[in-house]
N, CA, C and O atoms as CSV, one atom per row, in Angstrom:
chain,resi,resn,atom,element,x,y,z
A,1,UNK,N,N,0.839,-1.189,0.000
A,1,UNK,CA,C,0.000,0.000,0.000
A,1,UNK,C,C,0.886,1.254,0.000
A,1,UNK,O,O,1.753,1.411,0.859
A,2,UNK,N,N,0.660,2.123,-0.952
A,2,UNK,CA,C,1.436,3.357,-1.040
A,2,UNK,C,C,0.926,4.372,-0.025
A,2,UNK,O,O,-0.277,4.475,0.219
A,3,UNK,N,N,1.844,5.107,0.555
A,3,UNK,CA,C,1.496,6.152,1.508
A,3,UNK,C,C,0.934,7.344,0.747
A,3,UNK,O,O,1.469,7.732,-0.291
A,4,UNK,N,N,-0.136,7.919,1.261
A,4,UNK,CA,C,-0.762,9.091,0.651
A,4,UNK,C,C,-0.369,10.332,1.450
A,4,UNK,O,O,-0.118,10.263,2.653
A,5,UNK,N,N,-0.322,11.440,0.766
A,5,UNK,CA,C,-0.067,12.732,1.411
A,5,UNK,C,C,-1.200,13.671,1.054
A,5,UNK,O,O,-1.870,13.498,0.036
A,6,UNK,N,N,-1.409,14.667,1.903
A,6,UNK,CA,C,-2.525,15.586,1.719
A,6,UNK,C,C,-2.072,17.021,1.947
A,6,UNK,O,O,-1.199,17.296,2.771
A,7,UNK,N,N,-2.681,17.915,1.204
A,7,UNK,CA,C,-2.598,19.336,1.484
A,7,UNK,C,C,-3.946,19.694,2.087
A,7,UNK,O,O,-4.985,19.229,1.617
A,8,UNK,N,N,-3.929,20.524,3.134
A,8,UNK,CA,C,-5.185,20.843,3.819
A,8,UNK,C,C,-5.242,22.321,4.181
A,8,UNK,O,O,-4.222,23.007,4.243
A,9,UNK,N,N,-6.457,22.788,4.418
A,9,UNK,CA,C,-6.681,24.149,4.895
A,9,UNK,C,C,-7.577,24.057,6.122
A,9,UNK,O,O,-8.596,23.367,6.113
A,10,UNK,N,N,-7.180,24.764,7.178
A,10,UNK,CA,C,-7.968,24.831,8.405
A,10,UNK,C,C,-8.570,26.218,8.548
A,10,UNK,O,O,-7.945,27.221,8.201
A,11,UNK,N,N,-9.790,26.263,9.063
A,11,UNK,CA,C,-10.431,27.523,9.433
A,11,UNK,C,C,-10.154,27.740,10.909
A,11,UNK,O,O,-10.310,26.815,11.707
A,12,UNK,N,N,-9.745,28.947,11.290
A,12,UNK,CA,C,-9.461,29.244,12.695
A,12,UNK,C,C,-10.609,30.022,13.324
A,12,UNK,O,O,-11.503,30.508,12.630
A,13,UNK,N,N,-10.570,30.133,14.651
A,13,UNK,CA,C,-11.617,30.843,15.405
A,13,UNK,C,C,-11.816,32.277,14.927
A,13,UNK,O,O,-12.933,32.794,14.945
A,14,UNK,N,N,-10.725,32.918,14.499
A,14,UNK,CA,C,-10.836,34.313,14.060
A,14,UNK,C,C,-10.945,34.445,12.534
A,14,UNK,O,O,-10.577,35.466,11.953
A,15,UNK,N,N,-11.468,33.367,11.899
A,15,UNK,CA,C,-11.786,33.380,10.461
A,15,UNK,C,C,-10.573,33.440,9.538
A,15,UNK,O,O,-10.715,33.773,8.362
A,16,UNK,N,N,-9.377,33.123,10.049
A,16,UNK,CA,C,-8.223,33.041,9.162
A,16,UNK,C,C,-8.118,31.610,8.643
A,16,UNK,O,O,-8.787,30.705,9.143
A,17,UNK,N,N,-7.272,31.420,7.639
A,17,UNK,CA,C,-7.081,30.104,7.044
A,17,UNK,C,C,-5.623,29.700,7.183
A,17,UNK,O,O,-4.721,30.504,6.946
A,18,UNK,N,N,-5.399,28.462,7.563
A,18,UNK,CA,C,-4.046,27.930,7.702
A,18,UNK,C,C,-3.871,26.778,6.728
A,18,UNK,O,O,-4.719,25.888,6.663
A,19,UNK,N,N,-2.777,26.783,5.967
A,19,UNK,CA,C,-2.493,25.726,4.984
A,19,UNK,C,C,-1.331,24.869,5.475
A,19,UNK,O,O,-0.386,25.365,6.088
A,20,UNK,N,N,-1.424,23.582,5.193
A,20,UNK,CA,C,-0.335,22.677,5.544
A,20,UNK,C,C,-0.388,21.411,4.718
A,20,UNK,O,O,-1.254,21.257,3.856
A,21,UNK,N,N,0.548,20.498,4.984
A,21,UNK,CA,C,0.523,19.184,4.328
A,21,UNK,C,C,0.849,18.132,5.380
A,21,UNK,O,O,1.495,18.429,6.385
A,22,UNK,N,N,0.402,16.911,5.147
A,22,UNK,CA,C,0.602,15.822,6.086
A,22,UNK,C,C,0.296,14.486,5.425
A,22,UNK,O,O,-0.179,14.443,4.291
A,23,UNK,N,N,0.567,13.403,6.133
A,23,UNK,CA,C,0.157,12.082,5.655
A,23,UNK,C,C,-1.086,11.595,6.421
A,23,UNK,O,O,-1.625,10.533,6.111
A,24,UNK,N,N,-1.539,12.371,7.419
A,24,UNK,CA,C,-2.723,12.013,8.209
A,24,UNK,C,C,-3.406,13.300,8.666
A,24,UNK,O,O,-3.013,13.888,9.673
A,25,UNK,N,N,-4.417,13.732,7.934
A,25,UNK,CA,C,-5.061,15.026,8.192
A,25,UNK,C,C,-5.718,15.073,9.573
A,25,UNK,O,O,-5.562,16.061,10.291
A,26,UNK,N,N,-6.442,14.033,9.953
A,26,UNK,CA,C,-7.121,14.032,11.256
A,26,UNK,C,C,-6.121,14.105,12.414
A,26,UNK,O,O,-6.326,14.855,13.368
A,27,UNK,N,N,-5.053,13.335,12.327
A,27,UNK,CA,C,-4.029,13.344,13.373
A,27,UNK,C,C,-3.379,14.728,13.451
A,27,UNK,O,O,-3.159,15.257,14.541
A,28,UNK,N,N,-3.077,15.303,12.297
A,28,UNK,CA,C,-2.440,16.623,12.254
A,28,UNK,C,C,-3.374,17.693,12.807
A,28,UNK,O,O,-2.934,18.594,13.521
A,29,UNK,N,N,-4.665,17.596,12.478
A,29,UNK,CA,C,-5.656,18.547,12.991
A,29,UNK,C,C,-5.676,18.482,14.525
A,29,UNK,O,O,-5.700,19.517,15.192
A,30,UNK,N,N,-5.667,17.277,15.074
A,30,UNK,CA,C,-5.647,17.116,16.532
A,30,UNK,C,C,-4.395,17.760,17.128
A,30,UNK,O,O,-4.461,18.379,18.190
A,31,UNK,N,N,-3.269,17.618,16.456
A,31,UNK,CA,C,-2.032,18.247,16.929
A,31,UNK,C,C,-2.178,19.771,16.953
A,31,UNK,O,O,-1.736,20.426,17.896
A,32,UNK,N,N,-2.803,20.330,15.908
A,32,UNK,CA,C,-3.022,21.784,15.868
A,32,UNK,C,C,-3.919,22.217,17.024
A,32,UNK,O,O,-3.648,23.223,17.680
A,33,UNK,N,N,-4.979,21.466,17.270
A,33,UNK,CA,C,-5.925,21.810,18.344
A,33,UNK,C,C,-5.241,21.787,19.712
A,33,UNK,O,O,-5.523,22.631,20.563
A,34,UNK,N,N,-4.354,20.835,19.921
A,34,UNK,CA,C,-3.680,20.712,21.218
A,34,UNK,C,C,-2.456,21.616,21.351
A,34,UNK,O,O,-1.749,21.560,22.357
A,35,UNK,N,N,-2.203,22.455,20.334
A,35,UNK,CA,C,-1.104,23.412,20.407
A,35,UNK,C,C,0.240,22.855,19.989
A,35,UNK,O,O,1.267,23.502,20.195
A,36,UNK,N,N,0.254,21.658,19.401
A,36,UNK,CA,C,1.514,21.035,19.003
A,36,UNK,C,C,1.710,21.001,17.491
A,36,UNK,O,O,2.650,20.373,17.005
A,37,UNK,N,N,0.834,21.668,16.743
A,37,UNK,CA,C,0.891,21.594,15.285
A,37,UNK,C,C,1.804,22.607,14.638
A,37,UNK,O,O,2.682,22.244,13.856
A,38,UNK,N,N,1.609,23.860,14.952
A,38,UNK,CA,C,2.387,24.940,14.339
A,38,UNK,C,C,2.261,26.188,15.206
A,38,UNK,O,O,1.277,26.359,15.926
A,39,UNK,N,N,3.243,27.038,15.132
A,39,UNK,CA,C,3.220,28.286,15.902
A,39,UNK,C,C,1.966,29.101,15.570
A,39,UNK,O,O,1.327,29.657,16.463
A,40,UNK,N,N,1.623,29.166,14.292
A,40,UNK,CA,C,0.460,29.954,13.866
A,40,UNK,C,C,-0.825,29.450,14.510
A,40,UNK,O,O,-1.650,30.249,14.954
A,41,UNK,N,N,-1.003,28.122,14.565
A,41,UNK,CA,C,-2.251,27.582,15.102
A,41,UNK,C,C,-2.274,27.556,16.633
A,41,UNK,O,O,-3.318,27.288,17.228
A,42,UNK,N,N,-1.146,27.830,17.270
A,42,UNK,CA,C,-1.173,28.021,18.729
A,42,UNK,C,C,-1.821,29.370,19.040
A,42,UNK,O,O,-2.555,29.503,20.020
A,43,UNK,N,N,-1.545,30.364,18.204
A,43,UNK,CA,C,-2.104,31.706,18.398
A,43,UNK,C,C,-3.479,31.861,17.756
A,43,UNK,O,O,-4.268,32.706,18.177
A,44,UNK,N,N,-3.771,31.044,16.733
A,44,UNK,CA,C,-5.034,31.121,15.988
A,44,UNK,C,C,-5.660,29.725,15.998
A,44,UNK,O,O,-5.405,28.911,15.111
A,45,UNK,N,N,-6.479,29.465,17.011
A,45,UNK,CA,C,-7.011,28.115,17.249
A,45,UNK,C,C,-7.863,27.623,16.069
A,45,UNK,O,O,-8.817,28.293,15.673
A,46,UNK,N,N,-7.523,26.465,15.514
A,46,UNK,CA,C,-8.319,25.930,14.405
A,46,UNK,C,C,-9.655,25.357,14.913
A,46,UNK,O,O,-9.737,24.801,16.008
A,47,UNK,N,N,-10.696,25.510,14.082
A,47,UNK,CA,C,-12.012,24.983,14.456
A,47,UNK,C,C,-12.457,23.842,13.553
A,47,UNK,O,O,-13.191,22.956,13.991
A,48,UNK,N,N,-12.019,23.854,12.287
A,48,UNK,CA,C,-12.382,22.736,11.419
A,48,UNK,C,C,-11.508,22.676,10.182
A,48,UNK,O,O,-10.884,23.658,9.780
A,49,UNK,N,N,-11.484,21.484,9.589
A,49,UNK,CA,C,-10.799,21.260,8.319
A,49,UNK,C,C,-11.781,21.658,7.226
A,49,UNK,O,O,-12.879,21.108,7.150
A,50,UNK,N,N,-11.398,22.605,6.382
A,50,UNK,CA,C,-12.316,23.077,5.344
A,50,UNK,C,C,-11.927,22.617,3.942
A,50,UNK,O,O,-12.695,22.784,2.995
A,51,UNK,N,N,-10.726,22.035,3.809
A,51,UNK,CA,C,-10.264,21.592,2.495
A,51,UNK,C,C,-9.181,20.548,2.677
A,51,UNK,O,O,-8.331,20.676,3.558
A,52,UNK,N,N,-9.207,19.514,1.845
A,52,UNK,CA,C,-8.076,18.593,1.779
A,52,UNK,C,C,-8.030,17.973,0.393
A,52,UNK,O,O,-9.058,17.720,-0.235
A,53,UNK,N,N,-6.809,17.738,-0.064
A,53,UNK,CA,C,-6.589,17.156,-1.384
A,53,UNK,C,C,-5.493,16.109,-1.259
A,53,UNK,O,O,-4.466,16.341,-0.620
A,54,UNK,N,N,-5.720,14.963,-1.872
A,54,UNK,CA,C,-4.797,13.838,-1.774
A,54,UNK,C,C,-3.753,13.862,-2.889
A,54,UNK,O,O,-4.035,14.251,-4.022
A,55,UNK,N,N,-2.528,13.431,-2.532
A,55,UNK,CA,C,-1.428,13.340,-3.490
A,55,UNK,C,C,-0.718,12.003,-3.345
A,55,UNK,O,O,-0.781,11.361,-2.296
A,56,UNK,N,N,-0.044,11.594,-4.412
A,56,UNK,CA,C,0.660,10.309,-4.420
A,56,UNK,C,C,1.960,10.350,-3.627
A,56,UNK,O,O,2.420,9.324,-3.125
A,57,UNK,N,N,2.552,11.547,-3.514
A,57,UNK,CA,C,3.822,11.633,-2.791
A,57,UNK,C,C,3.962,12.962,-2.060
A,57,UNK,O,O,3.219,13.913,-2.301
A,58,UNK,N,N,4.931,12.994,-1.166
A,58,UNK,CA,C,5.171,14.161,-0.314
A,58,UNK,C,C,5.538,15.399,-1.130
A,58,UNK,O,O,5.096,16.507,-0.827
A,59,UNK,N,N,6.343,15.201,-2.158
A,59,UNK,CA,C,6.790,16.321,-2.985
A,59,UNK,C,C,5.614,17.065,-3.623
A,59,UNK,O,O,5.570,18.296,-3.614
A,60,UNK,N,N,4.661,16.304,-4.175
A,60,UNK,CA,C,3.488,16.939,-4.795
A,60,UNK,C,C,2.669,17.706,-3.756
A,60,UNK,O,O,2.201,18.812,-4.025
A,61,UNK,N,N,2.498,17.121,-2.576
A,61,UNK,CA,C,1.737,17.786,-1.513
A,61,UNK,C,C,2.433,19.069,-1.069
A,61,UNK,O,O,1.776,20.084,-0.838
A,62,UNK,N,N,3.741,19.029,-0.952
A,62,UNK,CA,C,4.495,20.220,-0.543
A,62,UNK,C,C,4.411,21.324,-1.598
A,62,UNK,O,O,4.306,22.503,-1.261
A,63,UNK,N,N,4.458,20.941,-2.869
A,63,UNK,CA,C,4.335,21.929,-3.948
A,63,UNK,C,C,2.960,22.591,-3.918
A,63,UNK,O,O,2.839,23.800,-4.116
A,64,UNK,N,N,1.926,21.786,-3.668
A,64,UNK,CA,C,0.571,22.329,-3.602
A,64,UNK,C,C,0.421,23.243,-2.388
A,64,UNK,O,O,-0.231,24.283,-2.476
A,65,UNK,N,N,1.012,22.870,-1.270
A,65,UNK,CA,C,0.973,23.729,-0.079
A,65,UNK,C,C,1.603,25.089,-0.395
A,65,UNK,O,O,1.049,26.128,-0.035
A,66,UNK,N,N,2.739,25.085,-1.055
A,66,UNK,CA,C,3.418,26.336,-1.415
A,66,UNK,C,C,2.534,27.177,-2.331
A,66,UNK,O,O,2.462,28.398,-2.186
A,67,UNK,N,N,1.861,26.517,-3.276
A,67,UNK,CA,C,0.958,27.232,-4.187
A,67,UNK,C,C,-0.211,27.848,-3.407
A,67,UNK,O,O,-0.568,29.005,-3.627
A,68,UNK,N,N,-0.792,27.083,-2.511
A,68,UNK,CA,C,-1.935,27.572,-1.729
A,68,UNK,C,C,-1.556,28.761,-0.863
A,68,UNK,O,O,-2.337,29.702,-0.720
A,69,UNK,N,N,-0.368,28.724,-0.286
A,69,UNK,CA,C,0.060,29.807,0.596
A,69,UNK,C,C,0.232,31.127,-0.156
A,69,UNK,O,O,0.207,32.197,0.452
A,70,UNK,N,N,0.405,31.052,-1.467
A,70,UNK,CA,C,0.545,32.268,-2.278
A,70,UNK,C,C,-0.802,32.863,-2.665
A,70,UNK,O,O,-0.866,34.003,-3.126
A,71,UNK,N,N,-1.879,32.102,-2.484
A,71,UNK,CA,C,-3.209,32.592,-2.845
A,71,UNK,C,C,-3.686,33.633,-1.838
A,71,UNK,O,O,-3.294,33.612,-0.672
A,72,UNK,N,N,-4.529,34.535,-2.302
A,72,UNK,CA,C,-5.137,35.509,-1.395
A,72,UNK,C,C,-6.207,34.801,-0.564
A,72,UNK,O,O,-6.610,33.683,-0.884
A,73,UNK,N,N,-6.657,35.447,0.488
A,73,UNK,CA,C,-7.730,34.895,1.326
A,73,UNK,C,C,-8.966,34.616,0.474
A,73,UNK,O,O,-9.603,33.572,0.613
A,74,UNK,N,N,-9.293,35.543,-0.394
A,74,UNK,CA,C,-10.466,35.392,-1.267
A,74,UNK,C,C,-10.311,34.185,-2.201
A,74,UNK,O,O,-11.255,33.420,-2.396
A,75,UNK,N,N,-9.120,34.023,-2.773
A,75,UNK,CA,C,-8.871,32.879,-3.670
A,75,UNK,C,C,-8.980,31.549,-2.917
A,75,UNK,O,O,-9.491,30.566,-3.453
A,76,UNK,N,N,-8.499,31.527,-1.674
A,76,UNK,CA,C,-8.632,30.319,-0.858
A,76,UNK,C,C,-10.098,30.019,-0.571
A,76,UNK,O,O,-10.515,28.861,-0.615
A,77,UNK,N,N,-10.881,31.055,-0.277
A,77,UNK,CA,C,-12.317,30.848,-0.033
A,77,UNK,C,C,-13.018,30.285,-1.271
A,77,UNK,O,O,-13.893,29.428,-1.154
A,78,UNK,N,N,-12.638,30.761,-2.440
A,78,UNK,CA,C,-13.208,30.232,-3.696
A,78,UNK,C,C,-12.841,28.761,-3.866
A,78,UNK,O,O,-13.683,27.955,-4.261
A,79,UNK,N,N,-11.599,28.408,-3.574
A,79,UNK,CA,C,-11.150,27.022,-3.685
A,79,UNK,C,C,-11.943,26.132,-2.731
A,79,UNK,O,O,-12.364,25.040,-3.113
A,80,UNK,N,N,-12.148,26.578,-1.521
A,80,UNK,CA,C,-12.891,25.810,-0.518
A,80,UNK,C,C,-14.337,25.592,-0.938
A,80,UNK,O,O,-14.908,24.530,-0.686
A,81,UNK,N,N,-14.924,26.589,-1.572
A,81,UNK,CA,C,-16.345,26.508,-1.937
A,81,UNK,C,C,-16.594,25.638,-3.176
A,81,UNK,O,O,-17.741,25.302,-3.469
A,82,UNK,N,N,-15.541,25.272,-3.902
A,82,UNK,CA,C,-15.706,24.453,-5.124
A,82,UNK,C,C,-16.132,23.039,-4.792
A,82,UNK,O,O,-16.315,22.221,-5.694
């Protein structure tokens, strides 16, 4: 079984969006909630996963994360609503 990787976007309590990549979105989300995920999500508590996309390898997921981080807030909202 090949390992899958994901790019994800979290919605925070103050309506900001956080982008990341992982091999286990639910586990990573729990880490963010408990303050062990990222510096940004310690200060901006995540409330839910609003987007995730699967990739065959880590490199593709990381490239997509970099692309997402360059999008404006509005562009991210459009992506989430698709």
